[in-house]
Every structure is written in structure tokens, then in C-alpha cells.
C-alpha positions as CSV (number, residue, x, y, z in Angstrom):
1,M,30.0,22.5,24.7
2,A,30.8,20.1,21.8
3,G,31.2,17.2,24.3
4,E,27.9,17.8,26.1
5,L,24.9,15.6,25.5
6,S,21.8,17.3,24.0
7,N,18.5,16.8,25.8
8,S,17.5,14.1,23.3
9,Q,20.6,12.1,24.0
10,D,20.6,12.6,27.8
11,P,19.2,9.5,29.6
12,A,18.1,11.6,32.5
13,A,16.0,13.9,30.2
14,G,14.1,10.9,28.9
15,G,15.9,10.4,25.6
16,G,17.1,6.9,26.6
17,N,13.7,5.6,27.6
18,P,13.3,2.2,25.9
19,A,9.5,2.7,25.9
20,E,9.9,5.6,23.5
21,A,12.1,3.6,21.1
22,K,11.4,4.4,17.4
23,V,11.9,2.4,14.3
24,A,11.6,3.4,10.7
25,C,9.2,1.7,8.3
26,P,11.2,-0.4,5.8
27,H,8.7,0.6,3.1
28,C,8.3,4.4,3.5
29,G,10.8,5.4,6.2
30,T,8.2,6.9,8.6
31,G,9.2,6.8,12.3
32,M,6.9,4.9,14.6
33,P,7.0,3.1,18.0
34,A,8.9,-0.2,18.0
35,S,5.8,-2.0,19.1
36,A,3.7,-0.9,16.1
37,A,2.2,-3.7,14.1
38,F,1.5,-1.6,11.0
39,C,3.1,1.7,9.7
40,P,0.7,4.6,10.4
41,A,1.6,6.3,7.1
42,C,1.6,3.5,4.5
43,G,-0.1,0.5,6.3
44,W,2.9,-1.8,5.7
45,S,3.1,-4.7,8.2
46,M,6.0,-4.5,10.6
47,R,5.7,-8.2,11.4
48,P,6.0,-10.8,8.6
49,I,2.6,-12.1,7.5
50,A,2.4,-15.7,6.3
51,A,2.0,-16.1,2.5
52,S,-1.2,-18.2,3.2
53,D,-2.7,-15.3,5.2
54,R,-1.9,-12.8,2.5
55,A,-3.4,-15.1,-0.2
56,L,-6.6,-15.6,1.8
57,A,-6.9,-11.9,2.5
58,A,-6.6,-11.2,-1.3
59,L,-9.2,-14.0,-1.9
60,A,-11.6,-12.3,0.5
61,Y,-12.0,-9.4,-1.9
62,F,-13.3,-11.6,-4.8
63,S,-16.9,-11.5,-3.5
64,F,-19.0,-11.5,-0.5
65,V,-18.9,-15.3,-0.1
66,P,-15.2,-16.0,0.5
67,A,-15.0,-13.1,3.0
68,A,-18.0,-14.3,4.9
69,V,-16.7,-17.9,5.0
70,L,-13.3,-16.7,6.3
71,L,-15.1,-14.7,9.1
72,L,-17.2,-17.7,10.1
73,L,-14.4,-20.3,10.2
74,P,-13.1,-20.7,13.8
75,G,-9.6,-21.4,12.6
76,F,-9.1,-17.8,11.5
77,R,-10.4,-16.0,14.6
78,E,-6.8,-15.0,15.7
79,H,-5.6,-13.8,12.3
80,R,-6.1,-10.1,12.7
81,F,-4.7,-9.2,9.2
82,L,-7.0,-11.7,7.5
83,R,-10.1,-10.7,9.5
84,F,-9.5,-7.0,8.8
85,H,-9.5,-7.6,5.1
86,A,-12.5,-10.0,5.3
87,W,-14.5,-7.4,7.2
88,Q,-13.6,-4.6,4.9
89,S,-14.6,-6.8,1.9
90,V,-18.0,-7.7,3.5
91,L,-18.7,-4.0,4.2
92,I,-17.7,-2.9,0.6
93,W,-19.7,-5.7,-1.1
94,G,-22.7,-5.1,1.2
95,V,-22.8,-1.4,0.3
96,F,-22.4,-2.2,-3.4
97,F,-25.2,-4.7,-3.3
98,V,-27.6,-2.3,-1.5
99,L,-26.7,0.4,-4.0
100,T,-27.3,-2.0,-6.9
101,V,-30.7,-3.1,-5.6
102,A,-31.7,0.5,-5.0
103,A,-30.6,1.6,-8.5
104,L,-32.5,-1.3,-10.1
105,F,-35.6,-0.4,-8.2
106,L,-35.4,3.3,-9.0
107,S,-34.5,2.7,-12.6
108,N,-37.9,1.1,-13.1
109,V,-39.6,4.2,-11.7
110,A,-37.8,7.0,-13.4
111,A,-34.6,8.1,-15.2
112,A,-33.6,4.6,-16.4
113,M,-30.7,6.0,-18.5
114,A,-29.2,8.0,-15.6
115,F,-29.3,4.9,-13.4
116,L,-27.8,2.8,-16.2
117,L,-24.9,5.2,-16.5
118,F,-24.5,5.3,-12.7
119,G,-24.5,1.5,-12.7
120,I,-21.7,1.3,-15.3
121,L,-19.6,3.8,-13.5
122,A,-20.2,2.1,-10.1
123,S,-19.2,-1.2,-11.6
124,L,-16.0,0.2,-13.1
125,A,-15.2,1.8,-9.8
126,M,-15.8,-1.5,-7.9
127,L,-13.6,-3.4,-10.4
128,F,-10.8,-0.9,-9.8
129,L,-11.2,-1.0,-6.1
130,W,-11.3,-4.8,-6.2
131,I,-8.0,-4.9,-8.0
132,V,-6.3,-2.4,-5.8
133,L,-7.5,-4.0,-2.5
134,S,-6.5,-7.5,-3.7
135,I,-3.0,-6.4,-4.6
136,K,-2.5,-4.5,-1.4
137,A,-3.7,-7.5,0.7
138,W,-1.4,-9.8,-1.4
139,Q,1.6,-7.5,-0.6
140,G,0.8,-7.7,3.1
141,E,-0.5,-4.1,3.5
142,R,-3.3,-3.1,5.8
143,F,-4.9,-0.7,3.3
144,E,-7.8,1.1,5.0
145,L,-10.6,2.7,2.9
146,P,-12.0,5.9,4.4
147,L,-15.2,4.7,6.1
148,F,-14.9,1.0,5.7
149,G,-11.4,0.6,7.0
150,A,-12.0,2.3,10.4
151,L,-15.2,0.1,10.9
152,A,-13.4,-3.1,9.8
153,G,-10.6,-2.4,12.2
154,R,-13.0,-2.2,15.1
155,L,-14.9,-5.4,14.2
156,R,-13.5,-8.7,15.3
């Protein structure tokens, strides 16, 4: 009994199938398929990302303009990491801009103090989000925000 193979070690039971090979994330230790590009738990890249791509991805979060330029330049069409962060930045800045215009319009109509307070809080939240996303991109992580990350992952 002690010398017998368990089902997970028996090649005939499927335990030796190379298609099911698992690796551990070097950052958080989560098990994932060996072919995974990013860790599903922490978003850490399993393949080394060039320092220039990481720097450009962090630059994409500075405002709408660098992200849009990176998306329009044909030289970056195959850089999936960079394009993900650029799309996520465009989406975030777009929503922030729309909310800012709506708040400015509505503050002229009624409740100016409430919209002023909302604007200050939204600006502080955007500053914090900008810092976090820039740092995550610089570290080579694919950090997905709840609605924006899923949409940015589908856009090419």
C-alpha cells in the first residue's frame, strides 16, 4: 500500500498529463496552468515585461492624452500589457471627465455646495487611483479595476 501510486501520481489516471501542468505564482504562490500569462489571483505577469513597456504603461495613467497616443501608435499594437493599461486609463479618465462635466452643469442649477464636496472627494479618489494604478503598471502587474478592467481586457 505504501508503494502504490495515488490517482494524482498515476500517469494512467491523468495525473501525468503535461497539458494540466501547474506552476506557482512567484508573487503570491497561487497555482495556475503553466501557459498562463498573468496570475489569476494577484495579476502578476508570468512572463518578463520589458522595462520600457512597464514605464509606458505607468505613463498611460497620467492623463487621457498619453493613453490615447499609445493606443493610436501602430508600433504598440502587439504589446498587450501596454494596451490593457492604456485602455483602462482611457476608460477611467473618460468616466471622470463625464462626471466632472455633469457635476459642473448640475452645480449651476442646484445644490452647489453638495457638488463641490462631491468634486473634491472624486478628485481625491482619482488621485489615489492614479497613484495605485501607476505603481501597479510600473511593477508589471495587470491590475484590473472592477468594471473598467474587464472591458479594457476585451478591447484591442
